[in-house]
N, C-alpha and C positions, 0 to 999 in steps of 0.2 A: 082840073089839070094845071091850069095857070097858077092857082093858089098854092098847090103842092110845090111847083117849081120855085115860086117866090119864097115859100117857107124854107125849102131846102137851101136856097141861095143865102137866105138871111142867117140860118144856123151856121152855115159854113163861114160867112163873113164874120159872125160873132166869134167863132172859134179863132179865126185868124187874128182878129182884134185882141183876143185874150192872149194869144201867143205873143203878139207884139208887146202887150203890157207886161207879161212875165219876163220877156227878154229885156225890156227896159229896166225893170227892177234889178235884174242880174248885173246889167252893165253899170248900174248906179251904186253898187255895193263895193266899197273900198276893200272889204275883207276878201272878196272874190279875187280881185287883182293882186292883193298881197300874197294870197295862196299860190296863185299861178306864177307870179314872179319869183316867189321863194322856191317853188318847185323847179322851175327852169334853172335858177341860179345854183341850187343844190345839185341838180343833175350834172351841170357842167363841172362843178367842183369835184364831185365823186368820179366823173369820167376822167378827169385829169389824174386823180389819185390812182384809179385802177389802170389807166394807161401807162403811168410811170412804172408800174409793176408788172405789166403784161409781158408775157413771154411770146412775142410774135416775131418771126424771122424766117429765113430760108429753110431752116431745118425743123420748124414748128408745124404741127398739123392743126393748130388751133385757128379758128376763123375769127378774123378781126371784128366781124359783125356780132359775134357772140359777146365779145368784150364790149362792143359798142352799146348794147342795150342792157348791160349788167346794172348800171346805175339806176335804170328805170324800175328795176325790181324792188329798189328801196324807195325811190321817190314817187312811186305810184300812190304812196300814202296821201300825196297832195290831191289826187283826184278823188279819193274817198272823202277827204275833208271838203273838197269843192262841192260835192253832192250834199253833204251834211249842212254846210253853211247856207247853201242855196235855199234850202227848205226851212231850216230852223230859225233863220234870221227874222222871218215873218212873225214868229211867236214872241219875239222881243219887242215889248212895247204895244203888243196887240195889233200889229198891222194886219194880221190874218183876218180880223173882222172887216176891215176896210176892203180887203181883197174879195171876201165873200159877198159883200154888198155889191161890188162891181161885177162879180161873176157868181151869180147865185147857183148855177149848175155846178155841183161839186165835182162830178166826174169830169166835166169839160175843164174845170180849173186844174185838176191834177194832171190831166193829159196836156194841157197848154203849158204848165210848169215844166213838165218833162220834155216837151217838144222844144221849149226855149233853151233848156239846159244842154241838149244833145249837140247842136252845132257849136256851141261855145266850148264844151268839153272836147269835142273831136278836134277842133282847130288848135286848141291848146295842147292836145296830146300829140298831134303831128309836129308842132314846133318843139316839143320836149324831146320826142324821140329823135328827130333830125339833129337837134343840138347835141344829144348824147352821142350819136354816131359820128357827127362831124368833129366833135371835141376829141374823140378817141382816135380818129384818123390823124388829126393834127398832132396829138401827143405822141403817137407811136411813129409818126413820119411815114404813114401808109398813103400812097397816092390813090386817087380816085380810079385810075386805071387798073389797080390791083383788086378792086372790089367788083363783086357781081352786082350791078345796078338793079337788075330785075329782082334778085333776092332781097336787096336792100329796100326796094320799094314794097315788096310783099311783107317784109318784117315791119316796116314803118306803118303801113296801113293796118296790119293785124294787131299791132300793139296799140295803135290809136283806137281801134274798134273796141279792144278789150278795155282800155281805160275809160272810154265813153260809157260802156255798159256798167262798169263798176261805179261810175259817178251816178248813174241812174239808180243802181241798186242802193248805194248809200243814201241818196236822196229819199228813196222809198222808206228805208229804215229810219232815217231822221224824221220823216213825217209820222211814222208810227209811234216813235218815242217822244217826238216834239221837243227834245232838249239836245243842245249841241254837245255838251261835254259827255254825258253818258254814251251817246251814239258814237262820238269820235273815240271814246275810250275802248268800246267794244271792238270797233274795226281796227284800231291800232294795236291792241293786244293780239288780235288774230294775225295781222299782217307781220308784226315785228317779233312775236314770241311763238305763237302756236304754229303758224305756217312754216317758218324756218325749221322748227323742230320735226315737222312732218315731211320735209323735203325728201328724205331718204326712203319714205314709205311708198312713193309713187302712187299716191292717192289722187288719181286723175279726176275723181268726181268732184273735187274741190275747185272752185273757179280759178284761183291764181295758178295752182299747179297745172290745171288743164290748159290755161292760156300759154304757159311756157313752151308748149309743143307748137304754138302757132307763130311766136315771134322770136325764136332762136334759130340760128342756122343749123345747129347740131341737135338732132331730135333723137331721144332714146329709142331703142328698138322696140320697147314694149309700150310706147306711147300710142294712144288711140288716134285714129285718122283725124284729119282737120275738121271734117264735117261733124264728127262726134264731139270734138272739143267745143266747136261753136254752139252745138246744141246744149252742151253743159252750161256754157256761159249764159245763153239765153234762158235756160230753165231757172238758173239761180236768180237772174234779173227779174223774171216774171213772178217768181216765188215770193218776192218782196213788193214788186210794183202792183200786182193785182190785189193783194190784201190791203195795200194803202189806198187803192181806189174804192174798195168796198167799205173800208173804215171811214173814208172821207164822206161817203154818202150818209153815214149814220151819226157822225159827230155834229155837235152844235157849232164848234169852231175847230 
């Protein structure tokens, strides 16, 4: 009994050490911070541009929060790139071999890498969404008192949750492909070309289209319930994450 407890405690400690190591690698990558800084900066610029042309006033039925997160629908690309760079950077120069020597358990390594990515992506997503909404309020001259703060909080957390899941999804896809440029190309073509083309189809089984029902104030009448949208997002994320774990167990590197 004592041996089992010690063994369990040791495995748990080993996993926590692996998470810390993976988090340290993420924090040390300049590309990660360049992507996040660029994403936030571009979000602010786009929010200013959208705010300057927004039709918000006493006679308008538009919700300023809808305008507030519009920029994020474009700059979400940064979070897909975040996941790609987080995992594919290890294949540049063969750093993955060092990682696997330090963490021989391939399943634990993939889970630790994912666990390290989640808080970073979520914190960055919250900052990005808050920056987008705040910039919109300042640009349109809308006071905080005119905003439903509970709704703003729900939108911020929902958008941050979605962006975090997509960072995990893109990380898993990047692991499967093991190259940054092809993986990024696939994701960007979908987000910037395919998805906008399908917007009018109301294909809520797609992750980004389903997510819009969670982090916009105005929701279409035919949109699925929030619980269903979250299940769709989780299903898409697991559809890439689980195969990446299985493949990790079978690969040499």
